[in-house]
C-alpha positions as CSV (number, residue, x, y, z in Angstrom):
1,M,23.6,-1.8,14.4
2,D,24.4,-1.7,10.8
3,V,21.6,-1.8,8.2
4,Y,21.9,-2.3,4.5
5,M,20.1,-1.9,1.2
6,A,21.2,-1.5,-2.4
7,R,20.4,1.1,-5.0
8,Q,20.8,1.0,-8.8
9,P,20.5,4.1,-10.9
10,I,17.9,4.6,-13.6
11,F,18.9,6.8,-16.5
12,D,17.0,8.9,-19.0
13,K,17.7,9.2,-22.8
14,N,20.5,11.7,-22.1
15,K,22.2,9.2,-19.7
16,S,21.3,11.5,-16.8
17,V,20.2,9.9,-13.5
18,F,16.4,9.9,-13.3
19,G,16.1,7.9,-10.1
20,Y,17.2,4.8,-8.2
21,E,15.6,1.4,-7.6
22,L,16.1,0.3,-4.0
23,F,16.6,-3.3,-3.1
24,F,16.5,-5.2,0.2
25,R,19.8,-6.5,1.7
26,D,20.4,-8.2,5.0
27,G,24.1,-7.8,4.8
28,V,27.0,-6.4,2.8
29,Q,26.9,-9.3,0.3
30,A,25.4,-8.2,-3.0
31,C,22.7,-10.8,-3.2
32,F,18.9,-10.9,-2.6
33,P,18.1,-13.1,0.4
34,K,14.9,-15.2,0.7
35,V,12.6,-13.0,2.7
36,D,8.9,-12.2,2.7
37,M,8.3,-9.4,0.1
38,N,6.3,-7.3,2.6
39,V,9.1,-7.5,5.1
40,A,11.6,-6.6,2.4
41,T,9.6,-3.6,1.3
42,C,9.1,-2.3,4.9
43,S,12.8,-2.7,5.6
44,V,13.7,-0.6,2.5
45,L,11.1,2.0,3.4
46,S,12.3,2.2,7.0
47,H,16.0,2.3,6.2
48,G,15.6,4.6,3.2
49,F,13.2,7.2,4.7
50,L,13.5,6.8,8.4
51,S,17.2,5.8,9.1
52,M,19.1,7.6,6.3
53,D,19.3,11.2,5.2
54,F,17.0,10.6,2.3
55,L,17.5,13.8,0.4
56,K,21.3,13.5,0.7
57,V,21.6,9.8,-0.2
58,F,19.3,10.0,-3.2
59,Q,20.0,13.6,-4.3
60,Q,16.2,14.4,-4.5
61,K,15.8,11.9,-7.3
62,K,12.9,9.4,-7.8
63,V,13.1,6.2,-5.8
64,F,11.5,3.0,-7.2
65,I,10.4,0.6,-4.5
66,N,8.6,-2.8,-5.0
67,F,5.1,-3.2,-3.4
68,A,3.0,-6.4,-3.1
69,D,-0.7,-6.6,-2.6
70,D,-1.1,-6.1,1.1
71,L,0.9,-2.9,1.4
72,L,-0.9,-1.4,-1.6
73,L,-4.3,-2.3,-0.2
74,N,-3.4,-0.6,3.1
75,R,-2.2,2.5,1.2
76,I,1.2,2.3,2.9
77,P,2.8,4.5,0.1
78,L,0.7,7.4,1.4
79,L,3.2,7.7,4.2
80,F,6.0,8.7,1.8
81,P,6.5,11.7,-0.5
82,K,4.8,11.5,-3.9
83,D,7.4,13.8,-5.4
84,H,10.1,11.1,-4.9
85,L,8.4,7.7,-4.5
86,V,7.7,5.6,-7.6
87,I,5.4,2.7,-6.6
88,E,6.5,-0.5,-8.4
89,V,3.6,-2.9,-8.6
90,L,5.1,-6.4,-8.5
91,E,4.4,-8.7,-11.4
92,T,3.2,-11.3,-8.8
93,V,0.1,-9.3,-7.7
94,H,-3.4,-10.2,-8.7
95,I,-5.5,-7.3,-9.8
96,T,-8.8,-7.5,-7.8
97,D,-11.4,-4.8,-7.6
98,A,-10.1,-3.7,-4.2
99,L,-6.5,-3.5,-5.5
100,A,-7.6,-1.6,-8.6
101,D,-9.4,0.9,-6.4
102,A,-6.2,1.3,-4.2
103,L,-4.0,1.9,-7.3
104,Q,-6.5,4.5,-8.7
105,D,-6.5,6.2,-5.3
106,L,-2.7,6.4,-5.2
107,A,-2.5,7.6,-8.8
108,S,-5.2,10.3,-8.1
109,Q,-3.1,11.6,-5.2
110,G,-0.1,12.2,-7.5
111,Y,2.0,9.0,-7.1
112,I,3.7,7.5,-10.1
113,L,2.8,3.8,-10.6
114,A,5.2,1.5,-12.4
115,L,4.5,-2.1,-13.5
116,D,7.5,-4.2,-12.7
117,D,8.9,-6.9,-15.1
118,F,5.9,-6.5,-17.3
119,I,4.6,-9.4,-19.3
120,D,1.5,-8.6,-21.3
121,D,-1.5,-10.1,-19.5
122,P,-5.2,-9.0,-19.8
123,Q,-5.4,-8.3,-16.0
124,W,-3.1,-5.3,-16.4
125,H,-5.2,-3.6,-19.1
126,R,-7.8,-2.3,-16.6
127,I,-5.2,-0.4,-14.7
128,F,-3.4,1.2,-17.7
129,P,-5.2,4.5,-17.0
130,W,-3.3,4.9,-13.7
131,I,0.1,3.6,-14.8
132,G,3.0,6.0,-15.5
133,I,5.8,3.6,-16.3
134,I,6.1,0.1,-17.6
135,K,9.3,-1.7,-16.9
136,I,10.4,-4.2,-19.5
137,D,13.0,-6.9,-18.8
138,I,14.6,-7.1,-22.2
139,R,15.9,-10.6,-21.3
140,A,12.3,-11.8,-20.9
141,M,10.3,-9.9,-23.6
142,P,11.5,-10.0,-27.2
143,L,12.1,-6.5,-28.4
144,D,10.1,-7.2,-31.6
145,R,7.0,-7.2,-29.5
146,I,7.5,-3.7,-28.2
147,P,5.7,-1.9,-31.2
148,E,2.6,-4.1,-30.4
149,L,2.7,-3.0,-26.8
150,Q,3.2,0.6,-27.7
151,S,0.2,0.4,-29.9
152,R,-1.9,-1.0,-27.1
153,I,-0.9,1.7,-24.6
154,G,-0.8,4.5,-27.1
155,S,-3.8,6.3,-25.7
156,Y,-2.2,6.5,-22.2
157,P,0.7,8.7,-21.1
158,I,2.8,5.6,-20.2
159,R,6.6,5.7,-20.5
160,L,8.7,2.6,-21.1
161,L,11.7,1.6,-19.0
162,A,14.2,-1.0,-20.3
163,E,15.6,-3.3,-17.6
164,K,18.8,-5.4,-17.8
165,V,20.5,-3.3,-20.5
166,E,24.0,-4.8,-20.5
167,T,25.6,-3.4,-23.7
168,I,25.8,-0.2,-25.6
169,E,24.1,-2.0,-28.5
170,E,21.1,-2.8,-26.3
171,F,20.9,0.8,-25.1
172,Q,20.9,2.1,-28.6
173,Q,18.3,-0.5,-29.7
174,T,15.9,0.3,-26.9
175,L,16.5,4.0,-27.4
176,D,15.6,3.7,-31.1
177,L,12.4,1.8,-30.1
178,G,11.2,4.7,-28.0
179,F,12.1,3.7,-24.5
180,D,12.4,6.7,-22.1
181,Y,14.4,5.2,-19.2
182,F,17.1,2.6,-18.9
183,Q,18.6,0.4,-16.1
184,G,21.2,-2.3,-16.2
185,Y,24.8,-3.4,-15.9
186,F,25.8,-1.3,-18.9
187,F,25.3,1.7,-16.8
188,C,25.9,0.6,-13.2
189,K,25.6,-2.5,-10.9
190,P,23.6,-2.1,-7.7
191,E,25.6,-0.4,-5.0
192,T,25.2,-1.6,-1.4
193,I,24.6,1.2,1.1
194,K,25.3,0.9,4.8
195,T,24.1,3.1,7.6
196,R,23.8,2.9,11.4
197,D,20.4,2.3,13.0
198,I,19.0,2.1,16.5
199,A,17.0,-1.2,16.7
200,P,13.7,-0.8,18.5
201,L,12.9,-3.4,21.2
202,R,10.6,-6.1,20.0
203,L,8.0,-5.9,22.8
204,P,7.0,-2.3,22.2
205,L,6.5,-3.0,18.5
206,I,4.3,-5.9,19.2
207,Q,2.3,-3.9,21.7
208,L,1.9,-1.1,19.1
209,M,0.7,-3.7,16.6
210,A,-2.0,-4.8,19.1
211,E,-3.0,-1.2,19.6
212,I,-3.5,-0.3,15.9
213,L,-5.8,-3.3,15.4
214,R,-8.3,-1.8,17.9
215,D,-11.4,-0.1,16.5
216,E,-10.3,3.2,18.1
217,I,-6.6,3.9,18.7
218,R,-5.8,4.8,22.3
219,F,-3.5,7.7,21.8
220,D,-2.4,7.9,25.4
221,E,-1.3,4.2,25.3
222,V,0.4,4.6,22.0
223,E,2.2,7.7,23.3
224,R,3.3,5.8,26.4
225,I,4.7,2.9,24.4
226,V,6.5,5.1,21.9
227,A,8.0,7.3,24.6
228,H,9.7,4.3,26.2
229,D,11.6,3.3,23.1
230,V,14.3,5.6,21.9
231,S,14.4,4.1,18.4
232,I,10.7,4.4,17.7
233,S,10.6,7.9,19.2
234,Y,13.6,9.0,17.0
235,K,12.1,7.6,13.8
236,L,8.7,9.1,14.5
237,L,10.1,12.6,15.2
238,R,12.6,12.4,12.3
239,Y,9.8,11.4,9.9
240,I,7.3,14.0,11.1
241,N,10.0,16.7,10.8
242,S,11.1,15.6,7.4
243,A,10.8,17.9,4.4
244,Y,7.8,15.8,3.3
245,F,5.8,16.6,6.5
246,F,7.4,19.9,7.6
247,R,4.7,22.6,8.0
248,G,6.9,25.5,9.2
249,K,7.0,24.5,12.9
250,E,9.2,21.7,14.3
251,I,7.4,19.0,16.2
252,S,9.3,18.2,19.4
253,S,6.9,16.0,21.4
254,I,5.6,12.4,20.8
255,R,2.0,13.5,21.3
256,Q,2.3,16.3,18.7
257,A,3.8,13.9,16.3
258,L,1.1,11.3,16.8
259,L,-1.6,14.0,16.4
260,R,0.0,15.2,13.2
261,L,0.1,11.6,11.8
262,G,-3.5,11.0,12.8
263,D,-5.4,7.7,13.1
264,A,-4.8,6.5,9.5
265,G,-1.1,7.6,9.5
266,I,-0.4,5.7,12.8
267,R,-2.0,2.6,11.4
268,R,0.4,2.8,8.4
269,F,3.5,3.9,10.2
270,I,3.6,1.2,12.9
271,P,3.6,-1.8,10.5
272,I,6.6,-0.3,8.6
273,L,8.6,-0.4,11.8
274,A,7.3,-3.7,13.0
275,M,7.8,-5.6,9.9
276,S,11.3,-4.1,9.5
277,H,12.6,-4.9,13.0
278,V,10.4,-7.3,15.0
279,A,11.7,-10.4,13.3
280,A,15.3,-9.3,12.7
281,G,17.6,-12.3,12.8
282,K,14.7,-14.7,12.6
283,P,14.1,-17.2,9.8
284,S,12.0,-15.7,7.0
285,E,9.8,-18.8,7.0
286,L,8.7,-18.0,10.6
287,I,7.5,-14.5,9.5
288,R,5.9,-15.9,6.3
289,T,4.0,-18.5,8.4
290,G,2.7,-15.7,10.7
291,V,1.6,-13.6,7.7
292,I,-0.1,-16.5,6.0
293,R,-2.0,-17.5,9.2
294,A,-3.0,-13.9,9.7
295,K,-4.5,-13.6,6.2
296,F,-6.2,-17.1,6.5
297,C,-7.8,-16.1,9.9
298,E,-8.9,-12.8,8.4
299,M,-10.5,-14.5,5.4
300,L,-12.2,-17.0,7.6
301,A,-13.5,-14.2,9.9
302,L,-14.9,-12.3,6.9
303,E,-16.8,-15.4,5.8
304,L,-18.2,-15.9,9.3
305,A,-19.1,-12.2,9.7
306,G,-20.8,-12.3,6.3
307,A,-22.9,-15.3,7.5
308,G,-23.8,-13.5,10.7
309,F,-21.7,-15.8,13.0
310,L,-19.2,-13.1,14.0
311,A,-19.3,-9.4,14.7
312,K,-17.4,-7.3,12.1
313,R,-15.3,-5.7,14.9
314,E,-13.8,-9.1,15.7
315,I,-12.3,-9.5,12.2
316,A,-9.1,-7.5,13.2
317,E,-8.8,-9.7,16.3
318,W,-8.7,-12.9,14.2
319,F,-6.0,-11.4,12.0
320,L,-4.0,-10.5,15.1
321,M,-4.5,-14.1,16.4
322,G,-2.9,-15.5,13.3
323,L,-0.1,-13.0,13.3
324,F,0.7,-13.7,16.9
325,S,0.6,-17.4,16.5
326,V,4.4,-17.3,16.0
327,I,5.2,-14.6,18.5
328,D,6.8,-17.1,20.9
329,G,9.3,-18.1,18.3
330,I,10.0,-14.5,17.4
331,M,10.5,-13.4,21.1
332,D,12.3,-16.7,22.1
333,E,9.9,-16.9,25.1
334,P,7.0,-19.1,26.1
335,M,3.7,-17.9,24.7
336,Q,2.2,-17.3,28.1
337,M,5.1,-15.1,29.1
338,V,4.8,-13.0,25.9
339,L,1.1,-12.6,26.2
340,S,1.3,-11.5,29.8
341,R,2.9,-8.2,28.6
342,I,0.5,-7.4,25.8
343,A,-3.0,-6.0,26.1
344,L,-5.1,-8.6,24.2
345,S,-8.7,-9.7,24.5
346,S,-9.3,-12.9,26.5
347,A,-10.6,-14.6,23.4
348,I,-7.3,-14.1,21.5
349,R,-5.3,-14.9,24.6
350,D,-7.2,-18.2,25.2
351,A,-6.9,-19.2,21.5
352,L,-3.2,-18.6,21.4
353,L,-2.7,-20.6,24.6
354,G,-4.8,-23.5,23.3
355,K,-7.7,-23.0,25.7
356,R,-10.3,-22.7,23.1
């Protein structure tokens, strides 16, 4: 099948390409469709790093990719090369203690963090020490406020990136104000990129999602599921043998690849594939409903566990229950038929079938 995304170059002061921002696309049309942001990010990551020849397409430049709260909290960026990935923290995120810890962790491991569509808000001040780039939409923030911002961030090594630069006058004005990077129609409109991809089957992805929510991953079972899907096997081996992961000896077996990834790596790798493909062609509202229910069930389970009414090991099961509440719609099959092919606890199975 054909898969799409778009890229828009980002330039430095000398008008040389510094990197590219990547955008989700579900077709050749140059528009941003309504889709859950986590799904969009996972699709961009999967297409950009797993389906395409990354080094060839992006010429070893930086790639800017948007991340919302959930993917940051789960340290998903750690799967990808810090020398190339710039983590764009969306303006819609809410900076909690847990998210601040995640951002500090990513920055300490060498990743560049960028604040997207920055509007000055006190919540951002606490994470300035870990931010490398602030992106300013010059259509949204008056340029006469830039000196005030520069004064506030002056003690940090933060660079400014001007977005939506549409004329040579705007480029010169932002350059004179001390901006380091520039992006906009004056330089280049986003370019849609198409490549071929092998779509994995939905059922193996769902089975893998169930596996990674266990307390201990069953490597034999994960290996069995992966080995029976050519798309998942191909992406795993391509990823593990990429320049980012290469350690001098090519990995040629599924088991070797899984062992190289390790427990934490597998728990990050599988959701990227699942969110990219499991709901392809399905209404985005269906996916959003599943994600919202999953988070609600998880929050409720945390409250119950804190009060002693639920074992902590059951929290992941509650999350899975919410996520799988729409699985019949995704698979276009009755719930009972879908669940008969997935290894789930009787408690989750009964709840999804309305028996408890």
